[in-house]
C-alpha positions in Angstrom: -9.5 4.9 -14.6 -5.6 4.2 -13.6 -5.3 0.7 -11.6 -2.5 -0.3 -9.5 -1.4 -3.0 -6.8 0.0 -3.1 -3.6 1.9 -6.4 -3.0 2.5 -7.9 0.3 5.0 -10.7 -0.4 1.5 -13.1 0.3 3.3 -16.3 1.5 0.8 -19.3 0.3 0.5 -22.2 3.1 3.2 -25.2 2.8 5.7 -22.4 1.0 8.3 -19.9 2.2 9.2 -16.7 2.1 12.0 -17.2 -0.8 9.4 -18.5 -3.1 7.0 -15.5 -2.1 10.2 -12.9 -2.7 9.7 -14.7 -6.0 5.9 -14.6 -7.3 6.0 -10.5 -6.0 8.7 -10.2 -8.6 6.5 -12.7 -11.3 3.4 -10.5 -10.2 5.4 -6.9 -10.9 6.3 -8.6 -14.7 2.8 -9.4 -14.8 1.1 -6.3 -13.7 3.4 -4.5 -16.1 2.0 -6.7 -19.1 -1.5 -6.0 -18.1 -1.2 -2.0 -17.9 -1.4 -1.5 -14.5 -0.2 2.1 -13.9 2.4 1.0 -10.5 3.6 -2.0 -7.9 3.6 -0.8 -4.5 5.5 -3.4 -2.1 4.5 -3.4 1.8 6.9 -3.1 5.2 5.7 -5.9 7.2 8.0 -7.1 10.0 8.5 -10.7 11.7 5.4 -11.6 10.0 4.9 -14.8 8.4 2.0 -14.3 5.8 4.1 -11.3 4.4 7.6 -11.4 3.1 7.7 -7.7 1.7 9.5 -6.3 4.8 12.0 -3.9 3.2 9.8 -2.5 0.5 13.3 -0.7 -1.1 14.7 -4.0 -1.6 11.6 -5.6 -4.0 11.4 -1.9 -5.5 15.2 -2.6 -6.7 14.6 -5.8 -7.9 11.2 -5.1 -9.4 12.7 -2.5 -11.5 15.3 -4.4 -12.6 12.6 -7.1 -14.4 10.3 -4.4 -15.3 10.8 -1.3 -18.0 7.4 0.9 -17.4 5.4 0.2 -14.6 6.0 2.7 -11.6 7.7 0.8 -8.3 7.5 2.0 -4.9 6.9 1.4 -1.0 3.2 1.2 0.2 4.6 2.3 2.8 7.7 3.0 4.4 7.0 3.5 8.4 8.6 6.7 9.2 8.6 6.5 12.7 11.2 4.3 12.7 14.0 5.7 10.4 16.3 8.9 10.0 14.5 11.4 7.1 17.5 11.6 5.6 18.6 7.5 5.4 14.9 7.1 3.7 15.1 10.5 1.2 18.5 9.5 0.4 17.5 5.6 -0.5 15.0 7.1 -2.7 16.9 9.1 -4.5 18.9 6.9 -5.4 16.5 4.2 -6.7 15.3 7.1 -8.3 18.6 7.5 -9.8 19.1 3.9 -10.7 15.6 4.2 -12.6 14.6 7.6 -13.4 10.6 8.8 -13.9 9.7 5.6 -12.3 9.8 5.7 -8.7 7.4 6.4 -5.8 7.8 6.9 -2.1 5.0 6.0 0.1 5.2 7.3 3.8 3.4 6.0 6.3 3.5 4.7 10.4 2.4 1.8 11.9 2.8 0.0 15.0 4.6 -3.7 15.0 4.2 -4.6 18.2 6.5 -3.9 21.0 8.7 -6.5 20.1 9.1 -4.8 16.6 9.0 -1.1 17.7 12.1 -1.8 20.3 13.9 -3.6 18.0 13.8 -1.5 15.2 15.1 1.7 18.2 18.4 3.0 18.0 18.2 4.2 21.8 16.4 1.3 24.2 16.8 2.8 26.9 15.4 6.0 25.8 12.8 5.3 23.1 12.2 8.3 21.0 8.5 9.1 20.0 9.1 10.3 16.5 7.0 13.1 15.3 4.6 11.9 12.0 4.6 16.0 10.3 7.8 16.2 11.5 10.1 13.2 9.8 7.5 13.3 6.5 8.6 17.4 5.9 12.3 16.6 6.6 12.0 13.8 3.5 10.6 16.1 1.7 13.0 18.9 2.7 16.2 16.7 1.4 14.3 16.0 -1.5 13.7 19.2 -2.1 16.6 21.5 -0.6 14.1 23.2 0.9 15.7 23.7 4.7 15.2 27.5 5.2 18.4 29.3 5.4 19.1 28.8 9.4 19.1 25.0 9.5 21.9 23.0 10.0 20.6 20.7 6.8 20.6 23.7 4.9 23.1 24.1 1.6 24.0 20.3 1.9 21.8 19.3 -1.6 20.7 15.5 -1.4 22.3 14.0 -4.8 22.3 17.6 -7.0 23.5 15.6 -10.3 20.2 13.5 -10.7 17.6 16.1 -11.8 14.8 13.7 -11.0 12.9 13.4 -8.0 10.4 9.9 -6.5 7.0 10.6 -6.6 6.4 11.5 -2.8 3.2 9.8 -1.1 1.3 10.1 2.7 -0.5 6.7 3.4 -2.9 7.0 6.2 -6.8 5.3 7.5 -8.0 8.6 9.0 -9.5 12.3 8.2 -6.1 13.6 10.0 -3.8 12.3 7.6 -5.9 13.8 4.7 -5.0 17.0 6.2 -1.7 16.6 6.4 -1.3 15.0 2.9 -3.5 18.4 1.7 -0.8 20.9 3.7 2.3 19.0 2.6 1.2 19.3 -0.9 1.9 16.0 -1.7 0.5 12.8 -2.9 -2.5 10.7 -0.7 -3.3 7.3 -0.3 -6.4 6.2 1.8 -6.3 2.4 3.0 -9.9 1.5 2.6 -9.8 -2.2 3.1 -8.5 -0.6 7.0 -11.2 2.2 7.5 -13.9 2.0 4.7 -16.5 3.9 6.4 -14.3 7.5 6.3 -12.6 6.5 3.2 -15.2 9.1 1.0 -14.7 11.8 3.6 -10.8 12.2 4.3 -10.2 11.9 0.2 -12.9 14.7 -0.3 -11.5 16.5 2.6 -7.9 16.2 1.3 -8.8 17.3 -2.3 -10.6 20.5 -1.0 -8.0 21.6 0.9 -5.0 20.7 -0.9 -2.2 23.5 -0.9 0.8 23.3 -3.8 3.9 23.7 -1.4 6.5 23.3 -4.2 7.0 19.2 -3.5 6.9 18.4 -7.5 3.1 18.4 -7.0 0.8 21.4 -8.3 -3.0 19.5 -8.3 -4.2 17.1 -5.9 -3.3 13.7 -6.5 -5.3 10.3 -4.9 -5.4 7.2 -4.4 -7.4 4.6 -3.0 -6.3 1.1 -1.8 -8.8 -1.7 -1.8 -9.1 -5.0 -1.5 -10.1 -6.9 -4.2 -10.5 -10.2 -5.8 -12.2 -11.3 -8.6 -13.3 -14.9 -10.2 -14.2 -15.8 -13.4 -17.7 -16.0 -12.0 -19.3 -14.0 -8.5 -19.4 -16.7 -7.0 -15.9 -18.0 -7.3 -14.8 -14.3 -6.6 -16.6 -14.2 -3.8 -15.2 -17.8 -2.0 -11.5 -16.6 -3.5 -12.2 -13.8 -0.8 -12.3 -16.4 1.5 -8.4 -16.1 1.7 -8.6 -12.2 2.9 -11.6 -13.0 5.1 -10.1 -15.7 6.7 -6.6 -14.5 8.0 -8.5 -10.9 9.9 -11.0 -13.3 11.7 -7.8 -15.0 12.3 -6.2 -11.5 13.9 -9.7 -11.2 15.8 -9.5 -13.9 17.5 -5.8 -13.9 18.6 -5.0 -12.8 22.4 -2.4 -10.6 22.0 0.2 -8.8 19.8 2.6 -12.2 20.0 0.1 -14.2 18.3 -0.4 -11.6 15.2 3.1 -12.3 14.3 2.4 -15.7 13.6 -0.8 -15.9 11.8 -0.8 -16.9 8.3 -3.2 -16.2 5.1 -5.7 -19.4 4.6 -6.6 -21.2 1.9 -10.7 -20.1 1.4 -11.0 -24.0 1.6 -8.8 -23.5 5.3 -10.9 -20.6 5.6 -14.6 -22.0 4.7 -13.6 -24.5 7.8 -12.9 -22.1 10.6 -15.2 -18.8 10.0 -18.3 -18.6 11.5 -21.4 -17.8 9.3 -21.7 -14.4 10.3 -17.7 -13.5 8.9 -18.7 -15.7 5.7 -21.5 -13.6 5.3 -19.7 -10.1 5.4 -20.5 -8.3 2.1 -18.2 -7.7 -0.7 -20.1 -4.7 -2.4 -21.7 -1.3 -1.0 -24.7 -2.4 1.0 -27.3 0.5 1.7 -24.0 3.4 1.2 -21.5 1.3 2.9 -18.8 0.1 2.0 -17.0 -3.3 2.6 -13.6 -4.1 3.3 -13.4 -6.6 1.1 -15.0 -6.6 -2.8 -15.6 -9.5 -4.7 -16.8 -10.9 -7.5 -16.9 -11.1 -10.9 -15.6 -8.8 -13.3 -18.5 -6.6 -14.0 -19.4 -6.7 -10.0 -16.3 -5.8 -8.9 -15.8 -3.1 -12.0 -19.4 -1.6 -10.9 -18.2 -1.5 -7.2 -15.0 -0.2 -7.9 -16.0 2.9 -10.0 -18.7 3.6 -7.7 -16.4 4.4 -4.8 -14.1 5.9 -6.9 -17.0 8.7 -8.1 -17.8 8.8 -4.2 -13.7 9.7 -3.2 -13.2 12.1 -6.1 -10.0 9.4 -6.3 -7.7 9.4 -9.2 -6.7 5.7 -9.0 -7.4 2.8 -7.4 -4.5 0.5 -5.6 -5.4 -3.1 -5.6 -4.7 -4.7 -2.3 -5.3 -8.7 -2.5 -4.4 -11.6 -0.1 -5.2 -15.0 -2.0 -3.2 -17.2 -0.7 -2.7 -19.1 -4.5 -0.1 -16.6 -6.6 -1.3 -17.9 -9.4 -5.3 -17.3 -8.6 -4.2 -13.4 -7.1 -2.5 -12.6 -10.3 -5.5 -14.3 -12.7 -7.3 -12.0 -10.6 -5.6 -9.0 -11.8 -5.8 -10.4 -15.5 -9.6 -10.0 -15.4 -10.0 -6.8 -13.5 -7.6 -5.4 -15.9 -9.3 -7.1 -19.0 -13.0 -5.2 -16.8 -11.4 -1.8 -17.3 -9.8 -2.3 -20.7 -6.4 -2.1 -20.0 -3.9 -3.3 -22.3 
């Protein structure tokens, strides 16, 4: 089983984004040393809880301090950008780090302020067609515009022989069909919509059709929020950080307040959460997947192996929001040891 990490640049309470970004680079080095297959960086804006705002910047920095691990985006929010700009940027990253770059594409709203701020034309905001955005980026990367298209005959970086791996990130059945129809890799955010994960990923595999975008067979990743401790009790206690963060989000009254929500320490979460929030399952119960997987190494391995089997995932990508970066990396280390990574 391949294991990977998506890093949010989590800002520990009473620290700064500068410190969080340094910790992200240390996490990339640590992940490579412990056998993780790839590390991706998120795109979050006006978020004090996460310092990863522009993944391509962290990709460039992380690729410079590592030598083997794949580095990429989880994800570029295509609804905000020119497909040409995205394709050219990631092709240049591929030129600097051949064979190690991943372009993960997704979409999301950052709230009314972020969505407006990222618009070039604010008088007539453009509602981007997600499928068209992704397809155009792929066409630039693979010189695949039809002959009657105005962009035909303008190859992107023709002297660069390789292309970044391309992935579609999603949390719905619609996304699985789009990725399958485009013939690219698919990553499902199981921590957002665990109930639909297995169905969506099996549908992707069943419907996959190669389209000449670098992939002949389906390739899928399941994203899971994972917290591993030395013991079952410690792992579940440390999971208070992600549980407490989402509990804080659930209590806000407006999107503007969401921009001020920080990831709590487990101690803070313990003091703030209701008993029902604390008792939210961290393992599969009666066939229902949890939003948060937590426990000791053997507990977590058993749960992840069951998820991978049910979803037919080729790989598991770990999202974790433990507030303390040292404990976050220790969680990665325990997981790597449990799966026998080297």
